[in-house]
N, C-alpha and C positions, 0 to 999 in steps of 0.2 A: 611511474614514480616521479613525483615532482615536489620540489621544495623540501627534499629530505624526508618526506613521509613515506613509510612503507605500507602498502595495502595488503592485508591478509584476509583469508576466508575464515579464519578461526572463529570470530564471533558468530558468523552465520552457521558454521558447522556445529558449534556448541548449542546454538538455538535449535537447530534441526534435531539434534540428539535429545533435547529436552521435551519434544512434543510427544505427548502420550494420548493419542485419540482414543475415544471409547470404541472398543472392538465392534460392538453391535452397530455402530454408525460408520465404520471405516469404509466398507465397500460403497455405500451410498455417497459418502463424502468424496471418495476418489472419483466415482463416476460423475458426480455433479461438477467437480472441479476440472475434470480432464479437458472438456472443450475449451474452457477459458484459458487453461494453462497452455494448451497447444497453440492457440491463436494469439495470446496476449503479447508474447515476446516479439514475433515478427511484426505484429500490428503496431506495437509501440515503437519499434525501430523504424518502420516505414513512416509513421506519423512524425517522428523526430526528423527524419531526412526531408520530408515534405516541407517542414517549416524552417529548414536550414540549420538544425541543431545536430551536432555530432551524436549519432545514435549509440556510440560506444563510450562516450565521455562519462556518462553517469555510472559506469561500472566501477570506477575508481574515485568516486566523489567523496569529498569531505563535507560533513553536514548535509547528507543527502536528503532529498525530498522524494517521496514515492506517492504517485497518484494511482489508486486502485479503483477501477470503474466497476460498479456492481449492477449495471443496467439489467433490468429484467428479473432480478432476484427479489422475490416477495417474502422469502423466509430464509433464516439462517439457523444453523444448529449450534450446539455447545462446542463442537470441534472447531467450527469457523471462528467463534468468539475467542477461543483459546489461542488458535493460531494467529489471529489478528493482534491479540493482546501481546503475545510473545514477540511477534514481528515488530510491533510498535516499540516494545521495550528494547529490542536489539537496535532499532534505529535511534532511539533516544540515547542509548549508550554511546553512540558515535555522533551525538548532537544532530540527529536527523528527525524528520517528521513524516507522518503518514496522513494522507488525505484520501478519504473515501468519497467517491462521487457517484451520482446516479442512484443514490440510496432511496429505496421505497420508503414512504413516510412511516409505515408500520415497522419496518426493519430499523429505521433511524430511532424511533421511540424505544424499541427493544434494546438497541445498543446503548442509548443514553441511560436507560434504567438498570442495566446490568452492573453488578459490582466489579466485574472483571476489567472493564475498559475505562480509561480516563479519556473521555471524548472532548476534553478541552486542551489537553497537552500531554502527549505528543500526537494525538489523533484529532483530525478535524473532519466533520461530516458535512457533505453537500447533498441535500435531498434532490431527488429527480424532479425535473420540471416537465411541462408539456412539450418543450422543444428538446428533442433528442440531442445530447451533447452539450447542452447549455451548462449543466452543473459541472461537467468535466472541464469545460473552458474556464469556469469560475475557479475550480480547484487548481488548475494549471497556473492561472494568473496569481493566485495567492501563494502557491508553492514557489513560484519563481520569485515573487517579492520577498518571501521569507528567506529563500536561499541567498538573495542579494544582500539582505540585512545581516545574515549570519555567515557571510563569506569569510574564510580564514584570511587574516591580514598578514 
């Protein structure tokens, strides 16, 4: 707690309760997301530590930025779109932004055409390039610049 602001989990819990995945896709969605979920948190914390950033600092952030790497995903389902939309809405409610990196060009086009996502604000898409990690680096730089411009005063 800093600057008199209290951080709570209520917005996230409210968002989690609002998710209504389609039952017929639930098992496949869970199985598809499990490897990424298991490895993403420790990987993100290790990456933060390697570049000298406090890996715990983002957990209580004001105006948070989240970079989600979709490397290797060549298709996404309706449940993914709903969850990303809801997550971006939750981030936007606390003045945050979501950056999707490593997005396959076909998936990027699908996300841009869907009526569910506003891919201009609060979501920004960085398409995958030939160089692994390049789009994630671009997303991280833009997220950091955005966070600096929107830092609470």
